[in-house]
C-alpha positions, 0 to 999 in steps of 0.5 A, spaced: 444 470 524 440 473 530 444 477 535 448 473 541 445 477 546 437 481 547 437 486 552 430 488 554 429 495 555 424 501 556 422 505 550 422 512 549 418 516 544 424 517 542 426 511 540 432 511 544 434 509 551 433 513 557 433 509 563 438 509 569 438 501 570 438 499 563 443 504 561 447 501 566 447 494 562 448 497 556 454 501 557 457 494 559 455 491 553 457 497 548 464 497 552 465 490 552 463 490 545 458 485 545 453 483 539 446 485 542 439 487 539 435 492 543 427 489 545 423 495 547 418 493 552 413 498 556 413 498 563 405 495 563 408 489 559 414 487 563 411 483 568 407 479 563 413 478 558 418 476 563 413 471 565 412 469 559 419 468 558 420 464 564 425 470 567 423 469 575 421 476 580 427 480 582 428 478 590 424 483 595 431 482 599 435 484 594 439 491 594 434 496 591 429 492 590 422 496 587 418 491 584 417 484 582 419 485 574 423 491 572 428 493 566 432 491 564 432 484 563 437 480 558 437 474 554 444 470 552 446 467 546 445 460 550 438 462 552 438 464 559 435 470 561 435 474 567 433 481 570 436 486 574 442 490 572 446 488 578 446 481 577 447 481 570 453 486 571 456 479 574 453 475 570 456 479 563 463 480 566 464 472 568 461 470 560 465 477 557 471 478 563 475 482 558 475 487 558 474 487 566 469 491 569 473 490 577 467 489 579 471 486 586 473 494 587 469 497 593 468 504 589 463 499 585 458 499 591 460 505 594 458 509 587 452 504 587 449 506 594 451 513 593 446 514 588 440 513 592 443 518 596 444 523 590 437 522 587 433 521 593 433 528 594 431 530 586 426 525 586 421 530 586 425 534 580 426 528 575 420 523 576 414 528 574 418 530 568 419 522 565 412 521 562 412 528 560 419 528 556 420 521 554 414 515 555 408 512 550 402 513 552 402 506 555 408 507 559 406 514 561 399 512 564 403 506 568 409 511 570 403 517 573 399 511 577 404 507 580 408 514 582 402 517 585 401 512 589 408 511 591 409 519 593 401 520 596 399 525 591 399 527 583 405 529 580 404 536 579 403 536 586 410 532 587 413 537 582 410 543 586 413 541 592 419 537 591 422 540 585 426 546 589 432 549 590 432 546 597 432 539 594 438 541 590 442 543 596 439 537 599 443 533 593 449 537 593 453 534 599 452 526 597 454 528 589 460 532 591 463 526 595 462 522 589 466 528 586 471 527 591 471 519 589 472 521 581 478 526 583 482 522 588 485 517 583 486 523 578 480 521 573 476 521 569 474 515 572 473 513 579 480 508 578 484 514 575 485 511 567 482 505 569 474 504 567 470 500 572 462 499 573 462 504 577 463 509 572 457 506 568 452 507 574 454 514 575 454 515 567 447 511 567 445 517 571 448 522 568 445 520 561 438 519 565 438 526 566 440 529 560 434 525 557 430 527 561 432 535 561 437 538 559 438 544 563 437 539 569 443 535 567 447 541 566 445 544 573 448 537 575 454 537 572 455 544 575 456 540 582 463 539 580 468 539 575 469 531 575 462 530 573 463 533 565 470 530 565 467 522 567 461 524 562 465 526 556 470 520 556 464 515 557 461 518 551 463 513 546 459 508 550 453 512 550 453 511 542 449 505 541 442 507 544 437 503 540 
C-alpha cells in the first residue's frame, strides 16, 4: 500500500533532510504521526516537476515569497497537491487536527517573522557552506548560480565579507528575543509544556544549522540556554529524516 502522504523535499548527498522549510512540514508530519514517504527533488527540477504535477506557483504577494516553485510540496491521500510550508501547515492542521499546532496563537506568526530577523545577518555565514557541505552536483550548481546572482558576488567573496563575528553579533539581539519568548512560559516550548508550530519553525532552523555545520549550530545554541532545551525536547520529531 502506498504511503498516504508524499513530501517533496530537497535531497542532500547524505540522503537526509536538511533544509529549513521542508523541515517545518516534516516536523508536523512526525509530530502528528502521519504516514508519509519522501520524494527527493533537486533544486533545478522543482519547477518542471511541480508544473508536471499541476501544482500552482507561489503567490508573489505571500509572506516570505522567494521563488515561484519552492520546497516543500506535499501530496495528500486524496491527490491534492500544494507547496509552501505555511499553507501546508494550515492544511495539515485542518485534515489532522490532533494533536493541535495552535496555529491561532500569536506566537506562531511572531516566531515565523523572527526567523528572518535572526537569519538575515547570518546569511553570509551559512549560505556559502550549503553547496559544499550538503548538495548533489545539480542542486549545488543551481544554488551557487542563483545565490551569487542574489548577492552580486561569488560565494567565496560573500563568506569573506559576511561570515564575521560582527554579523554574529547582529544576530544576537533577535536571537535573544526569541529566547525570552521561550522562557516566558517556562519552556521548553514557546507555550511552556504545550507544543506549537512556533517550535517547529524554530527547530527547523536549528536542524538546518546543525546539518550545515555542527560548530555553527553549537555557536548559535550558545546565544541562549533555552535553545538547547527546545532542541532536546523536540528530538523525537527529528528522527524520521528521509
